N, C-alpha and C positions, 0 to 999 in steps of 0.2 A: 858667424852666419846665423840668422834667425828667421823664423817664419812669423807673419802676423797678418791680421785682417786690416786692410787700409782702403781708404777712398783715394783713388789715383786720378789726377787731372792731367791731361795732355793738351797742349795748346800750340798753335803755330800761326805765323803771320801769313795772310793770304797774298799770293802773288809775289812772294819774296824774290824769286829769281828775276822777274821782270823789273821789280823795283831796283835791284842791285845793278841790272844792266843799264837802266836809265840814269841812275844817280847813285853810284856806289858809296861815295863818302857821305852824301846826305842821308841815305838810307841807314848807314851804320850809325850816324849820329842820332837819328830819330829812334832807332831801336834801343840804343843805349839809354836815351832819355825815358823811353817807355818803361824800361826795366827799373831805372832809379826812381822815377816819379810815380809809377802806378803799380807794376807787378810786384815788386819786392815789399813796398810799404803795406799794400793791401794783404799780402801774404801773411805778414806779421799780425795784422789786425784780426785775421781769421784763423790764427793758430795753425798755419800751414807750414810745411817744410819744402824748400826748393831742393829737388833731387839732382837735377842737371839742367843746364842751359845749352841750347844749340844756337847756330847763327840765326835761325828764324823761329825758334820756339823754346818751350821749356816743359819740364815734367815736375809735378809737385805732389806731395803726400799730405793727407789730412786724416786725423783720427775720427772725424765725424763727417758723414755724408752731407748733413745739413750745412756745416761750415764750408765744405767744398763747393756746394751748389751756390751758397750765398756769395762766396768769393767769385765764382764764375760769372754770376749775374752782375756783381759789382764791376768787374772788369769790362764786360760788354756794355754795361750802362754808361760807364765813364767814356769809353771809346765812341759810343753813339752820339755823345754831346760835343765831340771834337769836330770842328768844321773841316779838318783835313786829316782824318784818322788813318792809322794803320789798322786795318780790319783783321780780326782773328777768328779762328775756329777753335772750339773747345769741346773735348770729350771727357766724360766722367764715368768711372766704373768702381764698384766695390768688389774687392776680391782678395784672395789669399796671395801674398807676395813673399818673396825671399829678399832679405836685406843683407848685403855683404858687409864685411868689416869696414869698408870705406864709406858706407851709407848709401851705396847705389842699390837700386831696387829692380828685381826681375820677376818674371812669372806671367801667367795668363792674365792676372788682374791688370798688369801694366799693358800687355798686348791689346786687350780689348779696349782700354781707354784710348790707345793710339789709333785703333781702327775706327772708333767712333769719331774721333777728331777728323780723320780723313774723309768721313762721310758727311760731315757737318756743313751746313750752309755758311757762307761768310757772315760774320757778325752773330752767329748762333751758338747754341749749346745743345749737345746731344748727351743723354744719360742712358745707362743700362737699366734693365728692369730691376736689378738689385738696388741701385740707387733710388729708383722711383718708389720701391716698396718702403724705403726708410724715410723718404721726405714728403710723400704725398699727404696732404692735409696739415703739414707742419710748417709750410713755407708759403709765402704769398706769391704763387706762380701757378700757371695752368700748364697742362702737359698734353701734347699732341701725340697720340699713340701711333707709332710708325710700324707696329707689328714686329714679328720675328724676322730677322734677316741673317743670311749667311755672310759672314765677314771673312776676310782673307786669313788663312792659316789658323782658324779657330774651328774645331770640328763640329761644335754644336751651334745651332742658330742663337743669335743674341736678340733679346727683346729690347727694342729701342724706343725712346721717347724724346721728342723735341720739347725744349723748355720755352714757355711763353710767359715772360715776367709780367706781373700785373701792372707795373708802372715803370717808367724810365725817368731819369733826371731831365728836367726842362728848365727853361728860363723862368724867373719869377713871374707869376701870373698876374696880369691886370686885365680888366674887362676891355673889350674892344670899344666899348662906349660905356658911359656911366649909367645909361639907361638900363633898367632891369628888363630882360627879355624873357618871355615865356618860352621854354623849350619847344621846338617844333617837332611834330611827329615825323618819324622816318618814313620816306617813301618805300613802296614795296619792291623797288629794284635798287641795285647798288648805287649809292649816292656819294658824290665827291665834291669837295671844294678845293680850289687851287689858290693858295694864299700868295700875296705879293712876295717875290723873292727879295731877300735882303741884299743890298749893295754893300759888300764888304771891302770894296776897293778904296773908299774914301773919296772917290771922284764923282761929284754930282752929275757929271756928264753921262755917267753910265746908268742913271736912273731910267732913261728912255729904253735902254737895252733890256734891263731887268723887267720893266713893265711890259714891253713888247713880247718878251719871251713868255711871260705868264698868259698874256692875251692869246698868243698862238696856241699854247697848250690847252687853254679852255675851249677855244674854237675846235681844235682837233678832237678833244675828248667828247665834245657835244655831238660829233658825227656817229658816235656809238649809240645806237638806239637802245642798247641794253643798260645804259647809264643815265642817271639823273645828275646833271652837272649844274652847280650853282653859277649864276651869271656873274660877269666881271664886276658889276657895280656893287654887289653884295660882298664879294671876296675882298675888294679893295678898301672896304671900311676898316680893315685891320692893318692897313699899310702903316709902317713906322711904329707899330705898337708891339710890346712883348705880349705873347698870347699863350693862353692855356688851351691846348688842343682839345681837351674834353669839353671845355666851355664853347669853343668854336663849333664843335659837333652838335651841342645842344642848341645853340643859337641859330645855326643855319639849317638844322635838321638833316645832317649828313652823317654817314657811317665812316667815311674816310676823308683824310685831309692830306693834300700834297703841299709840301713847303720846300724851300730851297734857298740858295744863296749864290751870288756871283762875285768873284774876286778877280780883279784885273791887275796884271803885273807887266809893265811895258806894253808890248803888243800882243801879249798872250792873255787868255781869259780862262778861268776855271769855273764851271757851273756844277753845283752839287744839288741833289734832290733827294727827298725821302718821303715815303708814303706811310701814313700812320693810321691805325684804327682808332677812331676818336674815343670810343667808350672805354677802351682799355689802355690807351697810350702805347699800344704795341706797334713796333716798327715792322712793317711788312716788306719794305724794299728801300734800298738806298744805293746811289751810284754817283759817279762824277764824270764830267765830260770836259775835255781840254780842246782849245782851238785858238786860231789866230784871228785878229780883228780886221784883217785886210778887207774881208767881205762879210760884214757883220750880219747881213740879212741871210746869206747862205748858211752861216753858223747857226743863226736862230732856227732856220728850217731843219737843219740836221739834228740839232738837239731836241727840238719838238718831236720830230719823227721818232727818235730813239727813246725818249722818255715815254711817249704814248705807247709805242710798240712794246716796251718792257713792262709797264705797269698794268696794262689791260689784262694779260694772263694772270698776274698776281691778284688783281681784283676778283677775277673769276674763281681762283682757287680759294681765296678768303671767303667768298660767298658760299662755295661748296662746303667748306668747313663749318660755317655758321649754320647752314640749313640742316646739317647732320644732327644738331642738337635739338631740333624741333620735333615734337611728337607728330606721328603720321596724321592724326585727325586735325592738326592745325595747319597742314600744308596747303598753300595756294598753288596756282598754276606755275608761278615762277619757281617755287620750291621743288615742285615735281620735275621741272626742267633741270634744275641744278643737280638733283639726285640722279637723273638720267645721265647727265654729263659725267658725274663721278663714276658711275658704272661703265660708261663708255671708255673712260680712261683706263679702266681695269680690263677692258675687252670682254665685258659681260654684256654682249649686245642685245640678247633677247630680253634680259631683265631691264636694261636701259630703255628699250623700246616701250615697255609697259608704262614706264614713268612719262616718257614723251607723249604717249597716247593719252594718259590722264591729263597732261598739261593742255593739249589742244582740245580735249573734250570739255575741260573746264573753261577754256578760253578759245573759241572757234577761230579767232583771228591771230592766234599765236604762231606766226610764220616760222620762227626758229624751231619750235617744237615739231612742226610738220617736217622741216628740213632735216632735223637730227633723226627723227624716226625713219626717214628715207635713207639717211646716211648710214645708219647701223646695218641696214641690209646690204648696202654697198660694201661696207667694211667686212661683213661676213664672207662675201664672195672674194674680195680682194685678198684677204689674209689666208683663207683656205685654199684659194686657187680653183675651187670647185664652183660650177655655175649654180645660181639660184634656181629654184623651181619656177615654172611659168607664173604661178600664182604669186610667189614672192616678188618676182621682177615686176609684175603688173602693179602690185601694191606699192613698191618703192617709187615707181614712176608716177602713180596717182598722188602719193604724198608729196613728191617733189613739185608737181604742178600746183598742188594746194599751197605749198610754201611760196612759190613764185607769185601766185595770185594775191596772197595776203601780204607779201613782203613790203610793198611800197618802197621806201628807201632804207630798209633793213639790210645792210651789206652782208651780214653774216648769213641770213636766210638766202639771199640772192646767190652768194658764192656756193653754198652747200647744194642748193637746188640745181644750179648750173652744172656742178660736178656730177651729181647723180644722173641727170638727164643725158649727159654726154656718155658717161661710163656704162650705165645700164640701159638707157633708152636709145642711145646712138642718135640723139637729136643734136647733132653737132652745131648747127647754126643757132638753135635756141640756147644751148648751153653756153656757147661763146658769147652770145648777147648778154646773158645774165651775169657772167663773171666780169665782163667789161663794165657793166653797170655797177657791180659791187666795188671794183677798185676806183671807179669814178666817184661814187658816193662816199667811200671812206678809204683814202689811199694809205692810211696808217693801220689798217686791219691786216694782220699777218695771214689769217686764214683766207682772206680774199685773194691775196697774191699766190698762196699755195694752190687754191682751186684753179686759179687762172693758169698756173704752170701746168697742171695736169690736163686741163681742157685744151690749151693751145698745143701741148705735146700730142694729144690724141687727134687733133685736127691737122697735125703735120707741120705746125709752125714752131720748129725746134728752137730757133734763136730767141723768140719771144718767151718760150717755155723756160729756158735757162735764165733769162733776165728776170722772169717772175719768181722763180725759186730763189735766186740770189737776193731779190728784194725781200722775200718772206724771211729768209734767214737773217738778213740785216736788221729787220724789225724785231725779230724774236729769236736771238741767237742760241738760246738754250731750250727752245721749243722741242718737245718730243717728236713733233711732225717733221723736224729737219731731216730725220732719217729717211722718211718717205720722200722728202724734197730731193735729197741726194740721189735716191733711187730714180725719181722722175727725170732728173738731170742726166742720169746715165742713159736712159732711153733717148733723150733728146740728142745727146752726143752721138749715139748710134745712127740716128736719122741723118746727122750732119757728116757722117763718115769719120768722126773724131774718136776712133775706137779706143785708143790708149786713155784719153780723158774719160771715156765711158767706163773703162775698167776701174780707173781710180775712184770715180764717183760711186760705183756699185760696191767697191771694196769697203768704202767708208760706211755704207749702210749695212753691209753684212756684219760688221763688227757689233751691231746692235740687234739686228733681226735677220735670221736666215730662213727664207721661205721662197715660194715659187717666184714672187716678184723680184726680190733682191738677187737671188742666185741666178734666176733667168736673165736678168739684166747683165750680170757679169758674163754669163756663158755666151750670149749673142755678140757682145763686144770682143771677147777673147777670141772667138772663132774667126771673126773678120780681121782681128789684129794679127792673126797667124800664130796665136798662142794656143794651139790645138790641145796639147797635153794638159794645160791648165784647165781649159774648157771641159775636157773629159773628166778631170778630177772633180770639178765642181758639179758636173752633171751626176756623177756617181754619188756625191754627197746629197744632192737633191732627191735622188731615188731612194736613198736610205731614209730620208725624212718623210717623203711622200711616195711610197712604192707604187701607187696607182697613177702617178702623174704621167701625162702624155704631152708631146710637143704640140698637138692640136688644141690643148687647153689654152694655148696662147690666144686663140680666136676670141675667147671670153675674157681672159685675164688682161690682155692688152688690146682693147677694141679700138684700134686706130681707124681713122677715116679711109685710109688708103688700103685697098685690098692687096696691092703689090707689097706694101710694107708688112702686112700681116703674113704674107707668103714668105718674105725674107726672114721674119722672126722665127717662124715655124721651121724653116729649112735649117737655120743656124742651130736651133735646139736639137734637131735630128742629127746634124753633123757632129754634135758633141756626144751623141749616144743615147738621147732620150727616144723612147719608142714613139712612133707616129701617133 
């Protein structure tokens, strides 16, 4: 047995259990091929040692952090070029380890690598601060600082960085045309080109399907007023050509490129897509969709809705990361807006509001900036459970009206304004009109369905609320707002008398957030479901979190249109033991 300092790499296959359930033998063969053709040969090239293999992953040791990271990037690079890849997560740590006589490795150095791998995004690489200190400036990659995080069974917080390789392997580059084109200036809002999808099936009859899919996605993305989308005729000049994504970005003047492929087998079809940052060739998102060809147009609609719903949040996050690098004196109204969004995501609402104010002061027609300035005040009341002052409420309502006036067909601003006017202004008809307009303008915008869910719930239209929340989660299944959507659904189930469903929905949201909204939703459903003891336990938990809370606070926290419903909510909270 000996101790030594080592760079430890932990990796596993994403979704292994689901893959085995669908095709046990096929998955076993694919993983075996992955080990023989990629993992083990590349390990030898980078002077690594395989410590152990499991069914869905492996552990490796490297003497050098640089070699370990280069190996991790090489693996993810190779997998990203596979049209039907097994996606992996990889974690890297540098630490003191114990090596037993059989060559197995133990210790905190190994445990941290395993925890990083578990936190990693599919297709990504997470490294510890110790690895970052050794490789920064010595390898062609950028690093996104994720800050210090507490990881399972490790007493001290671990500083985590996500690796952003500077380049990924691509097909040989040829110009989309032999004409030399001057690079176009990037617009001041996120810009994207959707390239023709490759028909991988060998069936020329599928060309119409591939082209129709791309045209639908272009049309759907064009409904986002925050995006600059290249028209179909320009995108299709690249059809049938091997392209260099960086060159496409320069020639079309876009920051992001969406590309994909379609493969048909019998009556089944698989569609893959990936979004790339053109300047760096960095992959921001990738996914695949399977379906049957019985109803080809229905399949097109479903894939278009899924793709657009999933990539829109990724675009916003990429833009937030980009604007963080800009000096404050160079910020324009859009940059101010993005900085406000980043602070909103961290629940720093007062600071966020300052940036939104700067955005609409610089551009008085910036409807989304007015809407988010109003929304931050709504969030402050909603999360704290405490009413705003009269001045704050009046300011939020004024900002929401300004957003609605300037919105035009900006679905984001319409949705946020409608939500604020309903929740804080109790302008139920006006709020309902605005959110209906939002989903009509852009039915692929998750936030529009989210706002519609809350507004229709407050208006007492419970079934439409549940439908809206389900639609929102379908469009953006990993959205942090899904927690609030479950919470909204629990209130809607209460209105419908489906109290057990209400408890289940509230319980899901409580796993992530425990506050007056989530715990209150559970309490009212549990009381009416006859689960009085549970309701009392949750009420006691709420009082520990917020000792000053009163059942009557529901008047502001849950401003439903129906006075009778508000009375029922307050009575149920009192029945569970909350003071009046």
